[in-house]
C-alpha positions, 0 to 999 in steps of 0.5 A: 529519548525517541529514536528519531533523535539519533537517526538521520532519515532521508526521503526522496522528494518527488517535488525536488527530484532528490533525497532530502533530510526528513525534518517534520514541520513540528518536531516529534509529529508527522502528518501523512496523507495517502491517496486511497482507493476508488471503491467501485471494484476489488482493490488492484494488486498494484494499489495494494503495493502502493498502500503496502509501501506507505504502511511500511513507512508509517510503521517505520516513522512510528518505530522511530518514536514519531507521533504520526497522523496517517490520513488515507481517504476513500474515494466514493464519488467524483472519480470519472471513468476516463480519469478527467472531466468527462464520462460517468462516475465510476461508482455511479456506473457500477451501481447502474450495471448492478442495479443497486444504490451507489452506496451499496457499491461503496460498502461492498468494495470498502469492506473488500479493501479492508479485508484484503489489507487486514490479510496483509497485516496492514495498520489502519490509518489514523483517519479514513475520511470519505469524499462524500463526507466532505462535500461542504469542505470541497464547496468552501474551497471552490468559493475561495479559488473563485474569489482569488480569481483562479476559477470560473463557472460555466453552465453549472460547472466550475473549472480551474483556470490553469493559464491564469494560475500559471501567471502567478504560480508554477503549474507542472512543478511536480511532474516537470511538465511545462504548460506551453508544451501541454498547450502545444500537444493538446488535442481537441476533445469533445464536450470541452467547449465550455472550458476556456482552455483544454488544460483547465480541470473541473472543480465542480461538475453539473449533474445531468438529470440521469446522474445518480450522485448529486449534491446541492451547490451555489452553482446548482446540483452537481458533484465535486471534481476528483482532484478536489477531495484530497485537497479538502481532506488532507488540509482539514485533518493535517493543516494547510501545510503538512509533511508527507503526501503519498500515492502511486506514481500514476497520480503524480500527474494530473492528480497531485499536480492539481492538488498543489495548484488548488491549495496554492490557489485557495490558500496561497501556500505550498501544501506538502513538504515531501511528495513520495511516490510508489512505482508500478507493478508488472506481472510476468514482465508486462503491464497488468491488464484485465483486457489481456488476461495479465492480471491477478487479484490479491485474493487469488494469491492466497487461494492460488486460483489463478492461471499465473500461480501454481499454488496459494501463498501466505499473505506474509509471503506475498508481503515479504516478496513485495518489500524485497524491492524499493518502493520506488522501483518497478517490481515484477510479480511472478510465480517463480518469484513468489516461490523463491520468496517463500523459501527466504521467508521460511528461512527467516522465520526458522532463524527467529525460532532458533535465535531464542534458544542459542547458547551464549559465550563470554565473548561475541564473534558477531558484532551485533551493534554494527549489524544493527547500525547497518539495518537502520542505515538501510531504512534511513536511506529512503526506506531501503527495505531490500537492503534491510532484508539483506542485513536480516539475512546476514543475521540469519547466517550468523544465527546458524553459525552460532547454533552449529558452534562455529560462532559465538555471542554474549548474553547481552548481544543475544538480547540486542540481536533478538530485540532488534530482529523482532523490531525490524521483521514484525514492527517495521516490515509488518511480517507475521509468524510463518503459520499466520496463514494457517492460523487465519482459519485454524479450526477449519484446517485442523478439522480438514486435516484430522478428517484426512488423517482418519481416512488415511488410517482407514486406508492403512487398515484396509492395506490400501497403502497407495491411498495412504501414501497419496494422502500423506504426500499431497498434504506434504506438497501443500506444506502439511507434514504428517508425523506418525507416533505411538499416540497416533498421527499428528501434523505441522504446517510448514 
């Protein structure tokens, strides 16, 4: 029997503004769509946090026994520089600046995106469609919206008629915005005179002669609006209605609001049952911004090559740190917080090694069943990973008590404890063994350390004990401990 039949999962639905019991449209199956990256630059750490939140959710749903189809797109066209209907396509702009083809830009940064997510131990989505691979589907949706009276063509561009749509539907129900207020607060924007109203948004944009990325359409050569791609890809692979749509809080308006409107205008139905949004990430208490220098790339976390960090950190340490906050809360990233998380992570990994070799007794002083239930209760409360982690450390404390002979556990309870803690640490939270960072490049690390061991040995033979001690001490600061023995010097990575 799948676990979900015994667990009552609740999720915070941004559409209703409250927690709701999670009941998929089709029992045992979950369809989940998450807005992926626009691949014109290295993936932002804030985006990594969002994708990590949904990786955790994907993992937990699978752990509960659901068959999950997880669709996360790649935006490789149609995203303009000002995130509206004006400006230049971000990918085309980067291609022009670097004097390469747009698809070279896409390939370069898609590979970077996958590389970073692999280092963080993400599970791949079930399907990873691209915007450019679904131009035909987007054109067909535009035709339906025009036929239903909610869009109009002007000079080769097609715009969604928000005011007309709002007469029959509710535009703004996800973000809580009222169209009347939006109209009142609208400032005049340049080059918007071809729209009927400033609130209208582009479904298709006419490509000017200098525009690199362009496709033929019934309205002339052009390219799709940013919002349209997710409507096309989510409904193609998950159906006209599906269970979960996720993304960052910054996408709630206008992107997700426009997705709802497009679906209802084309198909006539509410597309998504549960809207889930991950919150933003700050750095040292301030908003991340490249312009002020208050930013950090995910890759810099691993190398420590950043003015904001004193050293590099293993990907699992960074992952552990991020999951210590609820996905719906603002999270502050700092060197001190990472250092504290590293200590906690190492303590957790140490306990996982100890638990395998604990002595058992005829009775347990630690109620493993109650502890297990508390772990599920945390995750069932809108994927509350910080509370789950607190319960995991309750188990760590008990493991040390049992090890020291101050508590007892039966063989059957020990088996249950081991199974449960492994399931939550590795399967649900997606953490890896303490040495995962070193294992990523194990041969190079071993060769480098062996060379230093050889140099240290030569220094000792030459009675240069200052250099010998310096090599040992600085390696220790990096988490590499040298151990001298009869057979020579060995090392361990902490």
